[in-house]
N, C-alpha and C positions, 0 to 999 in steps of 0.2 A: 763620191768619191773624192770629191776636194777633202774632206777629212782625214780619209785614207792616205792620201799624199801627204798633206801635213802634218800627219803626229807617225805615218806607219802603221795604224791598227785599224781592223777592216770591223764595224760597225755595223757591216748591215744583215748580220744575222739576229743583232737583238733590237735593231730597229726597220724590220721590214714595212710594218704598217708607215710607220712615221716617214717613212724613204718614198710613198708612191708618187705616181705623177701634181705635176699642177692639178689643184679642187679636188686629190682625193685622199691628201693626207690628213691620218688621224693617229694622234698622241698618244689617247690617256692611258693603255695600258702601258707604253715604253716609258712612260714615266718613272718607274721602279726601277729602270736603268741609269739613272739621273742624277744627278745632285745640282740643286740651283743654287748660282752664283747670282751676288749681286750685283758685276758690274762686268762686262766683256773681257774674256780673254782669247787669247788666240787660238784660233783653232775649235770656240764652245756652239754650241749649237746656238740660235737665236728663234724663239716661239712668240711668232706674230699673230693674235689673233684679232682680225679686223672689228674696228669698233661699230661700224656700222650691221654686219652681218654674221659675228661671230666666226666666222671661218678662222679655220687656220691655219698658217703660213710656215714653212722653216725654211731657215737660214745658217750660213757657216759665218764667224765670226773671221776676217781677215784683213793683215794692214790698216786697223783702224776703220773698216766698212763691213756691211753685212752683204757678203756672199750670196743672193737668190735667184729660183728661178722663175719668173713671170712668163706668161703665154706670150710675149713679147724676143724672148730669148733671156739670156743671164745678166741679172743684173747687178750691180755695186754702189752700195746706198750707203749716206750718212745716219747715222742713229737719229738728229735734229729732223729729217727726213718723213724716216718709216715711224717715227710716233705721232705722226699727225695721221697716221692712216692704222695703225694696229698699238695694242696694249702691247709690249715688252717685256719676254722673261730670259734670260741667261742660264744654260743648264752644260756643261760636261760629265760625259758620260762617265759611270763608274766602271772601272778596269778592270 
């Protein structure tokens, strides 16, 4: 919903499996709808792969922070904190 609000583009249909609830995110097939970028851009996807267990987590880059859902609720975190736990890649949707 945040990406839709920021860009005006509804990406739900292209990214159904990536937008599942916390702990159920699956990104494999959705990558065909994405362009990998080197640095974060406003409203891009932030793909986070947990360094310890390999689980994938998804966020959105907004105002210099990653907005993502956790079991505690919505979090806004800088990259230096996220990189302690996750390997990070940035993608923008092919529109």
